Chimera marker file (.cmm) of the C-alpha trace (Angstrom):
<marker_set name="trace">
<marker id="1" x="146.534" y="82.556" z="77.935" r="1" g="1" b="0" radius="0.5"/>
<marker id="2" x="144.292" y="81.877" z="80.847" r="1" g="1" b="0" radius="0.5"/>
<marker id="3" x="144.701" y="78.113" z="81.174" r="1" g="1" b="0" radius="0.5"/>
<marker id="4" x="146.339" y="74.972" z="79.824" r="1" g="1" b="0" radius="0.5"/>
<marker id="5" x="143.806" y="74.670" z="77.007" r="1" g="1" b="0" radius="0.5"/>
<marker id="6" x="144.734" y="78.150" z="75.812" r="1" g="1" b="0" radius="0.5"/>
<marker id="7" x="148.409" y="77.191" z="75.831" r="1" g="1" b="0" radius="0.5"/>
<marker id="8" x="147.673" y="74.052" z="73.798" r="1" g="1" b="0" radius="0.5"/>
<marker id="9" x="145.738" y="76.133" z="71.267" r="1" g="1" b="0" radius="0.5"/>
<marker id="10" x="148.651" y="78.577" z="71.047" r="1" g="1" b="0" radius="0.5"/>
<marker id="11" x="151.097" y="75.728" z="70.313" r="1" g="1" b="0" radius="0.5"/>
<marker id="12" x="148.677" y="74.192" z="67.795" r="1" g="1" b="0" radius="0.5"/>
<marker id="13" x="148.366" y="77.466" z="65.872" r="1" g="1" b="0" radius="0.5"/>
<marker id="14" x="152.112" y="78.107" z="66.059" r="1" g="1" b="0" radius="0.5"/>
<marker id="15" x="152.944" y="74.727" z="64.524" r="1" g="1" b="0" radius="0.5"/>
<marker id="16" x="150.507" y="75.356" z="61.669" r="1" g="1" b="0" radius="0.5"/>
<marker id="17" x="151.917" y="78.852" z="61.118" r="1" g="1" b="0" radius="0.5"/>
<marker id="18" x="155.447" y="77.422" z="61.018" r="1" g="1" b="0" radius="0.5"/>
<marker id="19" x="154.355" y="75.074" z="58.231" r="1" g="1" b="0" radius="0.5"/>
<marker id="20" x="154.269" y="71.709" z="59.982" r="1" g="1" b="0" radius="0.5"/>
<marker id="21" x="151.878" y="69.177" z="58.478" r="1" g="1" b="0" radius="0.5"/>
<marker id="22" x="149.412" y="66.783" z="60.040" r="1" g="1" b="0" radius="0.5"/>
<marker id="23" x="148.919" y="69.017" z="63.075" r="1" g="1" b="0" radius="0.5"/>
<marker id="24" x="146.032" y="67.973" z="65.302" r="1" g="1" b="0" radius="0.5"/>
<marker id="25" x="144.969" y="68.204" z="68.932" r="1" g="1" b="0" radius="0.5"/>
<marker id="26" x="143.994" y="65.059" z="70.771" r="1" g="1" b="0" radius="0.5"/>
<marker id="27" x="140.684" y="64.858" z="72.590" r="1" g="1" b="0" radius="0.5"/>
<marker id="28" x="139.725" y="62.862" z="75.638" r="1" g="1" b="0" radius="0.5"/>
<marker id="29" x="141.261" y="61.186" z="78.600" r="1" g="1" b="0" radius="0.5"/>
<marker id="30" x="142.740" y="58.204" z="76.755" r="1" g="1" b="0" radius="0.5"/>
<marker id="31" x="145.428" y="60.179" z="74.925" r="1" g="1" b="0" radius="0.5"/>
<marker id="32" x="148.272" y="58.984" z="77.223" r="1" g="1" b="0" radius="0.5"/>
<marker id="33" x="149.199" y="62.604" z="77.961" r="1" g="1" b="0" radius="0.5"/>
<marker id="34" x="149.622" y="63.578" z="74.318" r="1" g="1" b="0" radius="0.5"/>
<marker id="35" x="148.067" y="66.958" z="73.524" r="1" g="1" b="0" radius="0.5"/>
<marker id="36" x="149.276" y="67.712" z="69.984" r="1" g="1" b="0" radius="0.5"/>
<marker id="37" x="150.570" y="65.519" z="67.152" r="1" g="1" b="0" radius="0.5"/>
<marker id="38" x="152.424" y="66.865" z="64.112" r="1" g="1" b="0" radius="0.5"/>
<marker id="39" x="154.726" y="65.749" z="61.308" r="1" g="1" b="0" radius="0.5"/>
<marker id="40" x="158.087" y="67.448" z="60.846" r="1" g="1" b="0" radius="0.5"/>
<marker id="41" x="159.630" y="68.321" z="57.452" r="1" g="1" b="0" radius="0.5"/>
<marker id="42" x="161.527" y="65.005" z="57.358" r="1" g="1" b="0" radius="0.5"/>
<marker id="43" x="158.271" y="63.071" z="57.770" r="1" g="1" b="0" radius="0.5"/>
<marker id="44" x="158.687" y="62.013" z="61.398" r="1" g="1" b="0" radius="0.5"/>
<marker id="45" x="155.541" y="62.116" z="63.529" r="1" g="1" b="0" radius="0.5"/>
<marker id="46" x="156.063" y="64.010" z="66.797" r="1" g="1" b="0" radius="0.5"/>
<marker id="47" x="153.963" y="64.490" z="69.918" r="1" g="1" b="0" radius="0.5"/>
<marker id="48" x="153.723" y="67.284" z="72.476" r="1" g="1" b="0" radius="0.5"/>
<marker id="49" x="152.566" y="67.045" z="76.051" r="1" g="1" b="0" radius="0.5"/>
<marker id="50" x="151.914" y="70.693" z="76.862" r="1" g="1" b="0" radius="0.5"/>
<marker id="51" x="152.312" y="72.036" z="80.373" r="1" g="1" b="0" radius="0.5"/>
<marker id="52" x="151.669" y="75.655" z="81.268" r="1" g="1" b="0" radius="0.5"/>
<marker id="53" x="153.323" y="76.039" z="84.667" r="1" g="1" b="0" radius="0.5"/>
<marker id="54" x="153.325" y="79.439" z="86.263" r="1" g="1" b="0" radius="0.5"/>
<link id1="1" id2="2" r="1" g="1" b="0" radius="0.2"/>
<link id1="2" id2="3" r="1" g="1" b="0" radius="0.2"/>
<link id1="3" id2="4" r="1" g="1" b="0" radius="0.2"/>
<link id1="4" id2="5" r="1" g="1" b="0" radius="0.2"/>
<link id1="5" id2="6" r="1" g="1" b="0" radius="0.2"/>
<link id1="6" id2="7" r="1" g="1" b="0" radius="0.2"/>
<link id1="7" id2="8" r="1" g="1" b="0" radius="0.2"/>
<link id1="8" id2="9" r="1" g="1" b="0" radius="0.2"/>
<link id1="9" id2="10" r="1" g="1" b="0" radius="0.2"/>
<link id1="10" id2="11" r="1" g="1" b="0" radius="0.2"/>
<link id1="11" id2="12" r="1" g="1" b="0" radius="0.2"/>
<link id1="12" id2="13" r="1" g="1" b="0" radius="0.2"/>
<link id1="13" id2="14" r="1" g="1" b="0" radius="0.2"/>
<link id1="14" id2="15" r="1" g="1" b="0" radius="0.2"/>
<link id1="15" id2="16" r="1" g="1" b="0" radius="0.2"/>
<link id1="16" id2="17" r="1" g="1" b="0" radius="0.2"/>
<link id1="17" id2="18" r="1" g="1" b="0" radius="0.2"/>
<link id1="18" id2="19" r="1" g="1" b="0" radius="0.2"/>
<link id1="19" id2="20" r="1" g="1" b="0" radius="0.2"/>
<link id1="20" id2="21" r="1" g="1" b="0" radius="0.2"/>
<link id1="21" id2="22" r="1" g="1" b="0" radius="0.2"/>
<link id1="22" id2="23" r="1" g="1" b="0" radius="0.2"/>
<link id1="23" id2="24" r="1" g="1" b="0" radius="0.2"/>
<link id1="24" id2="25" r="1" g="1" b="0" radius="0.2"/>
<link id1="25" id2="26" r="1" g="1" b="0" radius="0.2"/>
<link id1="26" id2="27" r="1" g="1" b="0" radius="0.2"/>
<link id1="27" id2="28" r="1" g="1" b="0" radius="0.2"/>
<link id1="28" id2="29" r="1" g="1" b="0" radius="0.2"/>
<link id1="29" id2="30" r="1" g="1" b="0" radius="0.2"/>
<link id1="30" id2="31" r="1" g="1" b="0" radius="0.2"/>
<link id1="31" id2="32" r="1" g="1" b="0" radius="0.2"/>
<link id1="32" id2="33" r="1" g="1" b="0" radius="0.2"/>
<link id1="33" id2="34" r="1" g="1" b="0" radius="0.2"/>
<link id1="34" id2="35" r="1" g="1" b="0" radius="0.2"/>
<link id1="35" id2="36" r="1" g="1" b="0" radius="0.2"/>
<link id1="36" id2="37" r="1" g="1" b="0" radius="0.2"/>
<link id1="37" id2="38" r="1" g="1" b="0" radius="0.2"/>
<link id1="38" id2="39" r="1" g="1" b="0" radius="0.2"/>
<link id1="39" id2="40" r="1" g="1" b="0" radius="0.2"/>
<link id1="40" id2="41" r="1" g="1" b="0" radius="0.2"/>
<link id1="41" id2="42" r="1" g="1" b="0" radius="0.2"/>
<link id1="42" id2="43" r="1" g="1" b="0" radius="0.2"/>
<link id1="43" id2="44" r="1" g="1" b="0" radius="0.2"/>
<link id1="44" id2="45" r="1" g="1" b="0" radius="0.2"/>
<link id1="45" id2="46" r="1" g="1" b="0" radius="0.2"/>
<link id1="46" id2="47" r="1" g="1" b="0" radius="0.2"/>
<link id1="47" id2="48" r="1" g="1" b="0" radius="0.2"/>
<link id1="48" id2="49" r="1" g="1" b="0" radius="0.2"/>
<link id1="49" id2="50" r="1" g="1" b="0" radius="0.2"/>
<link id1="50" id2="51" r="1" g="1" b="0" radius="0.2"/>
<link id1="51" id2="52" r="1" g="1" b="0" radius="0.2"/>
<link id1="52" id2="53" r="1" g="1" b="0" radius="0.2"/>
<link id1="53" id2="54" r="1" g="1" b="0" radius="0.2"/>
</marker_set>
């Protein structure tokens, strides 16, 4: 992964592969820091603010 966008894409694909539903990446500057939204098996909507710190 070369940058933060690559890390977000990795997490996005991982969540889909693990079977989470409603997985989507947010777009734009008005996302309040949220990068990915997904629904867990219980039906709770979760958010991820991804940071790739090296």
